[in-house]
N, C-alpha and C positions, 0 to 999 in steps of 0.2 A: 603804587602797589605793583610789585613785579608779577608778570604773567606765570602761568604754570610752566611754560617752556623755560623761562629765565630761571625759576626756582629749580627745575629739573636740571639744567645745565650746570648750575652751581654746585648742586649736590653731586652730580656725576663727577665733576671736576674734583671736588673734596675726596670722594671715595677713591677714584682712580689715583689720585696723587698719594694717598695714604697707602694704598696697595702696592704702588710702584716703588715708593721709598722703602717699604718693608719686605718686598718680594725676595724670596719665596715663602717667607714665614706668614702662616695663616693668621688672620686678625679676627678679633670680635668687634663688630661694629654695632653700636647702640645709637638709636635715633637721638636721644637726649644730648649725646656727645657731639654728634654731627651738627646739630642745631645750636649748640652752645647753651643749652637749657640746664638750669640747676634746680635740683629739688627744693621745696620749701618745707616748712613744718607741716603743711597741710597736704603734701603729695600723696600721703597715705593717711586714711582716716584712723581714729583711735582703735577701730576694729581691724585695722590692717588692710582694708580695701583701698585700691588704687584710685585716687580722685583726678589724676591728670593735671594737677595744678603745678606749674613750674614758673620759674623766673628766667627771663632772657639775661644774657650777659650784661646788658645795659641797665638792668634792674626792672625792666617792665614785667609785670605780673601777667601770666597766661593762666586763666581760669580753667581752660580745658585744652590741652595740647594734643588731644587725640587726632584731630585733622592733620596737624603737622606731622605727627609721628606716622600716620597712615601713609602720608605722602613719601616720607623717607622709605617706608616699607615698600611701597609700590615702585619706587625708583630702583632700590636694590633688586626687587624681584625681576624688573625689566632688564637690568644689566645681566642678571642670570639667564633669563629666558633668551636674550639675544646672544648669549655665549661669550660675554666679555669677562665674566667673573665666574668663580666657582665657590660654593659653600656647602657646609654640612646640610643634610636634608631636613633639619629641624630648626625651629626658631623658638626663642623664649621671649615672649612678650614682643617688645620692639628691638630685639637684639638678634643679629645674624652671627653665627659662629662659624669658625673655620673658613673665613672668606679669604680668597686669594685671587690673583689674576689668572685667567685662562691663557692658553697659547695665543688665542685671538686678541684678548685684551692686552697682553704684553707686546705683541707685534703692533698693535694700534699705538701704543705709548712710545715705542721705539721708532716709530715712523716720522719722517720729516715731511709735513705737507708741502705740496708743490706751490702752494700760494704764499709760502714763507720763505723769504730769502735767508741764507745762512745754513747752518747745519745743526740747529737745536731741535731735538726731538720733542714731540708732544709732551711726554713723560717729564723730560728735563724742564721744559717751560712750566708745567704745572708745579713741580717741586720749587722752582725759583719763586713763583708767584705766591705759594703758600708757606715759604720758609719763615717769613717774619710776622705770621698771623694772617687772618683773613679779612683785611680791610675791604670795604665796598668796592673800591676801584680794582683791587686784586681779584675780588670774586668775579667782577664783570669781565676782566681780562680772561680768567680761567674759563669762564663760561663760553666765551667767544672762541677760545682755542679748542675746547672740547666739542663744541658744536661743529667747528670746522672739520675736526678730525672725524667725528661720526658721520658727517656728510660725505667725506671722501673715503671713508673706511671701505664701503662695498668694492669700489674699484681697485683700491690698494690691495685689499686682501685677495681679490680675485687674481691680481698679477703675481702673487706669491706661488700660485699653483703651477 
């Protein structure tokens, strides 16, 4: 079972890779899409109430995806609070609208960590990792890259001033 930090790093990598690839076009980010969840016939009750039932890409039934969706929501809010992304000031359920990289987020993804030999930026590394889907090994590599970048970010960003 992955730790919260592992889950966080993977989500951050996915979000930043999407925003870097699409920059500067603002995106709509839905928790179910990031997690690869699909609605079932019972995601909404006959009365139209949301039941939070989803199916993972591998077919596993999730009876209540609320905790997973809350985790995505908190991750996006953290990225916003720390100044890596911008989004419109409203949310609709578990969807963030008008999401894009901030100047700080863009600089982070254009950076080449000193711990990495060569000249590949963090953003280009994430794009390459997620290009052919998000296999577990790729997710771990992306999480490692973003964790390294976020750890080095304060010093790197201070050097830009």
